N, C-alpha and C positions, 0 to 999 in steps of 0.2 A: 552388474550387481543388482540385488533386489532393493526396493525402496523401504526404508525404515522411518517411521514417524512417531514422535512422542505423542501419546494420547492422554489428555488431561483426565479422561474418565477412568483409565486403568492405572495412571501414574507410572507408566513405563513406555519405553520405546518398543513399538510393535512392528512386525513385518506387515506392510500394507498389501492387501489383496482386494481389488474392487468387488463389490457385491455382485456385479454382473461382469463377466470377463470382457476386458477390452473397453469398458465404458465406466467413466468416473463422473460423479456428481459432486460439485463443490459449491457450498453456500457460505458467503462471508457477509457479516453485518456491515451495511453501508452507512452513509452519513445521514444525520438529521440536518436538513438544509435550512439553517437560519443565520449562518455567519461563515466567514472564510475558514478553511481547514487549517488547523495548526499542525506543527510538526509531529505531535503525538497522534493526530488523526491520520497523518500520512504514513506512519510506520506500518500498520497492518496492510494498507493498500500495496505498498512496495513488497512487503514480505510475501503476501499471498499472490502477488504478481509473479514472483520468482517460482512459487509452488506451481502456479498455473502453467508457466513456461515449461517446467520440468515434467508435469503430468502430460502436457501435449506432446512432449518428446517421447514419453514412455508408452502412451496408450493412444489408440486410434480415435477414440471418441471421448471428449471432455466437455462437460457443460458447466460453465462458471456463472453462478448467479450472485449478484451483489445488489441489494435493495437500496432504495432511497426512501427515507422516512420523511414524508411531507405533510403529516398531521401530527402535532405534538404541542404540548403546553409551552415549550421553549419557543417554538415558531410563533404561536399566538402572541406571546409576550413581546418578542422581537418586532413583530409586525406593528403591534400597538405602539411600542416605543419609537419606531421609525415613522409612524404615521403613514404606512403603506398597506396595500391589500396583501393578504396572505399569499395569494397566487403569485403576485408580482415578486414578493420576497423569495418564495421557494424557487421560482424560475430563475431569478437572478443568481441566487447562491448555488443552485445546482449547476448552472452554466459555468460559474467561477470554479466550482469543484472539478468539473470535467477539464477545464483549461489547465488548472494547476496540476492535476494528476497526469495529464498528458505531457506536461512539461517535465515531469519526473520519469517519463518513459514507460508508464504503465499501460498495458493493453486494456482495452475496454472489456468488461465482462460480456459473455454471450447473451445474457438476459439481465436487464436492469429494471425490475418492477418497482412501481411506486405504490406506497401504502394506500393512497386514496383510490387507486384503481382496483382494489381487492377487498373492499368493505363487505360485499356480499359473502365472500368466502369466510371472512372473519365471523360474521354473524352466524353462518351455518355451523362453524366449529363451536361457537359459544352455545348455540342451541343444543348441540350434541352433549356438551359437558353438563349443561343444566339437566337434560333428560337422564343422564347417567348418574346424577347425584354428586358430581364433582364441582358444581358451581351453583350459585344461588343469586337471585335478584333481591336487591334491598335499596329502597329509596332512589330508584332510577339507575342504580349501579348494578353491575353483575360482577361477582367476585369468584375467583377460584378458591375452593375450600381446601387448603393445604393438608389438613389432617385426613382428608379422604384418600390421600396417596401415602401409604405407610413408608415407602422407601424414598420419599422426597429428600433431596439433599445429597444424592450420590456424587454429583459432579464436583461440588465444593467440599464434600467430605465433612460436613458439619451436621450436628443435630438440629432439629427445628428450633430449639431454645437458643442455641448458639447463633443460628442464622438471624433470628429476630433481634438478639442482643447486639449483633455486629453490623446491623444495617439500620438506616434511617427509615423505619417502617411507619407508614402513615397511620396515625391513630384516628379511628372513626367509630362512632357508636353503632353503625350498621354492620360492622364486621363480626362474624361469629368467632373468629380466631385472629389474633394479632398478626399472624403471618399471611393471612389471606391477601391475595393481590387482585388488582382491578383488571377485568377483561373488557368492560364497557362502562362509560361514564356519561352522565347527562351533559348536554350543551346548552348554554344560554343562547338567546336569539342572535347575539353578535358573534358567537363562536361557530366554527364549522361544525356541521352535524349531519347525520343521516337517520332516516326513519328505521326503526327496529322494533322487535316485539316488546322492548322495554322502554320505548319512547325515543324521542329524537336525542341522538348523542353521537359519541365518537369512540373509537377503540382505544384500549390501553396499549402501551408500547409493546409488550411481550407478544401479544396475540398476532401482531402484524407479521413478525418474522415466521411464526408457525404457519400462517396462511400462505405467505409467498413462497417459502421453501417447499411446502407440500404441493403447491400448484405446479411448480416447474420441475421438481426433483422426486416427487413421490413421498409416501409416508415415511420411508426410511431411505436415507442416501448415504454417500460415502464419507464426506468430510465437511465439518462445520467449523468455520474459523472466526476469529475476532480477537480483540484485545483482552489482556488479563483482567481488566476491570469489568468485563462482561460476564465472567463466570457466575457471579452472584450480584444481583438477582436475575439478570436478563436471561442468560442461558439456562440457569436452573429452572426458571419458570417456563421457558420454551419447552424444555423436556417434559415438565409436569403436564402442561396442557395438551401437548401433542400426544404423549403416550396415553393419557386418559381418554383422549378423543378417538384414538386409533386402536383400542383394545390392548394396550400394553406394548405395541410395536415400538422399537427404539426410534428416536428421531434421526440420529446420525451414528455411524459406526466409529468414527474418529473425531475427537474434539481437539482443535489446535488453538493455542493462545499465545500471542506475542507479549513480551514484557513491556514495562513502563518506560517512558522517556523522561530523563531529567535534563536540566540545562546547567552546565558548569557545576554539576554535583547537587543541584537543588531541584526540587519539584517545580515544574512549570507553574507560574502564578502571575497573573496580571499585577497583583499588589507588589510583587518582588521586581517587576519590570523585566523579567526574563521570559516572557511569553511572546512568541512570535509565530506568524503564520507562514505557510509556504509562499503565499503571494508577496509577503514582505521580503522574504529572502530573495525571491526572483527579482523583485523590483530593485533590490540593492545591488544586483548584478551577479549574484551567484548562479551558476548554471544548474539546470535541473538534474543533469547527470551527476554533478558533484554532490548535490543534496541526496540523490538516490544512493550513491556509493557510500556516503557517510552513514546512511541508515542501515547499510548492510555490513558495516564493519564489526558489529557485535552479533553474537548468535541470537536468533530471533526470540528465544525464550528468556534471554538474560536482559537485565536493565540496560538501557542505552543512554550514555551521557553525551548529549548533543551540544556542540560548541562551534564557534566560528573557527577556532583552531582546527577542529576536526574537519570542517568544511575545506579549509585550506590544504590539509593533508590529503583529503580525497581528490581535490583539484590537482595537486602535485602528482598523485598516482596516475590520474587520467592523462596528465601531460606526458608522463614517461611512456605510457602505453601508446598514446597517439604519436609520440615522437618515434617510437619503434616502427609503427606502421608507415609514417611518412618517410623515414629513412630507407625503408625497404623498397619504396617506389612502386610503380605499377607492375602487374604480373607480366613477365616476358612472354612473347608469342611462342606457342608450342610447348610451354612448360605447364604441367598440371600436377595435381596430387590426387591419389586415390582416396576414396572414403575411408578405407581401412587405415591408411597412413594418418589421416586427420584424426580419426577416432582414437588411435593409439595415443596421440599427443593429448587428446581431450579427456582421456579416461580419468586422470586424477581429479579434474574439476567436476566431472559428472559424479564420481564416487563421493566427493565431499558433499554435494547437494543431495545425493541419495541417502546420505547418513543424516537424516533429520535436518535438512537445509543448513548445512554447516557453511554459511556464506563467508565467515572469516577465513576458513581454510581454502575455499574456492578462490577468494581474492588473492591469497598467497600464490596459488597456482597460476593466476593471470600474470603475476610478477615474473614467475619462472618462464612462462611462455614468451613474455616480452623480452626477457634476457636471451632466450634461445633465438628469437628472431634477430636480435642485435648481433649475435655471434654467428648467424648463418653465413656460410661462405659460398655456397653454390646456389644457383637459381632454384633448384629442386628443394633444397633445405629451406630456402627463403619462402617459397610458395607454401610448403607444408606448415611452417611455423606461423606464417601470416594467417592462413585459413583457420588454424587451430585457435589462435588468439582471438580472431573475430567471432568464431563459434562459441568460445568460452565466454566472451563478452556478451554475446546475445543471450546466453543462458542467465546471466545476471542482469540483462537489460541495459548494458552499457556498450560503448564503442560503436554506436549506430551512426555516427556522423563521419563525413569525410575528414581526414586528418587536417587538411588545410583549412577547412571551414571551422574545425574545432579551435584552432589557434587564432583564427580571425573572428571567432564567434561574437555574435552580437552582444555588446555590453550596453547597459543602460546609462553608464556614465563614462566620461573620458572621451578620447579621440575616436572618431569614426574610422572605418576601414579606408575610406577615401582619403581622409586626412593623413593617415599613416602611410599609405602608398605614395602620396604626394611628397611626404617628408623623405621617404626612402629614395624616390627619384631625385630629389634635391641633393641628398647625401651622395648618391652615385655620381651625379654631375660634378659635385665638389671634389670627389676623389679623382675623377678623370682629369680635372683641371689642376690636380695636385694641391688643392686647397684643403689640406688634411685637418687644419684647425677647425674649419667650418664643418667638415664631415664629422669630426669628433664632437663638436657642439651639438649637432643634430642627433647623434646617437645618445648623448647624455640627456638631451631634452626629452627624447622618446623614453629613455629608461626611467626618468623621473615621472613620466605619465604611466608607467607600468607596462611599457612595451619593450620586449627583448628582441634584439636583432641577431640573426645568425647568418654569417657569411660562409658559403661553401660552394665549391665548383663554379665560381664566378657569378653566383646568384645570391641575393639577400632575401631571406624569409624572416617572418616575424611571428611573435605570439605574445599574448598577454600574460604577465607574470601572475603567480598564484596569489 
């Protein structure tokens, strides 16, 4: 099937065709590294990781670029509040970001540029904009003059007056127009800064992504992604400065945006106490795979209500799939499946993802594949179903662990695997001695600790309950 993607710019689902046959360029706005990533930050990372996996399956060459913003006023404030150097803060939080996103099973981007490494390119773009009359210098600042671009606002589909009224636009006496936005700002001696034609300063947020995407993907590339909150002003301003600097050439062919995340029906807010980070959830003992699957249970363009109940449901779904894989056992010698046989079983999952990343439908197909594996009666059917389930899981970024390891998975609280195995050995010894009361006591004690025992074929296996 062909790939169809919803394009925010056209407001419709369009058939995707790369600008260059067989080659795809994908740019996604990355983190501003000043604190741990919260669950809302994680959603676009997981969503576009699924897209990246799909594109790599469909096209021979895919370049995925996701930036790191390491110069920003939020970073400056956080470093001052913490009493630490800016470089120490950004290195620490970038490392934590990488660890947390890896725990969610996301692939690293092909290129991960940092804003501070591309200041020269930003200055060059700003000089071009000033020379073309699209930007002006004022009191140490350089601003993009929005009225110089008559069709500004196409992405968000609002007039300039509506855009100004609907956004918290900085009021400043040096602005020619209220909608004008900053490309360069002056830095005080204690703030990070670089020499420029307009004095020592630092870039505005929007110019950073224009510089980094252009450096690695060219003036016009295939897909630009990010959260719904970035449509205005960030992506609108990216388009404006890039098009005006490049003679009107489009910045990206397709614009994709994921929906907001709520928690138990309410917007995430520290004041409401429903704000939590990926690191917090992992520390509580939730698996990265369960967090990832919970983020994929709603269509990426729709709002996602994230809850611990949803996490438990995702964990239960993964338990069912891993149980099917464990019950199937190892692949028998001499039994195999052809690629065509596996692809036939995989087709519904692939078709769902090719229809604008319909992950909820894809998840339902994984349930069907697990059911087929449970019902398989011949070694050949079992091998085909197992391979298809694993391949479908890989497309969503799940089922990457060994089934036994999943059920024994590292938990941050409760009994260790060694403790559990010792208790099982004690229970086995009690049963052999016909001390069934003791064996039952051990089972109940493990159950109270969240450990479920399963006796089959003379062997006892265990897993942690959801």
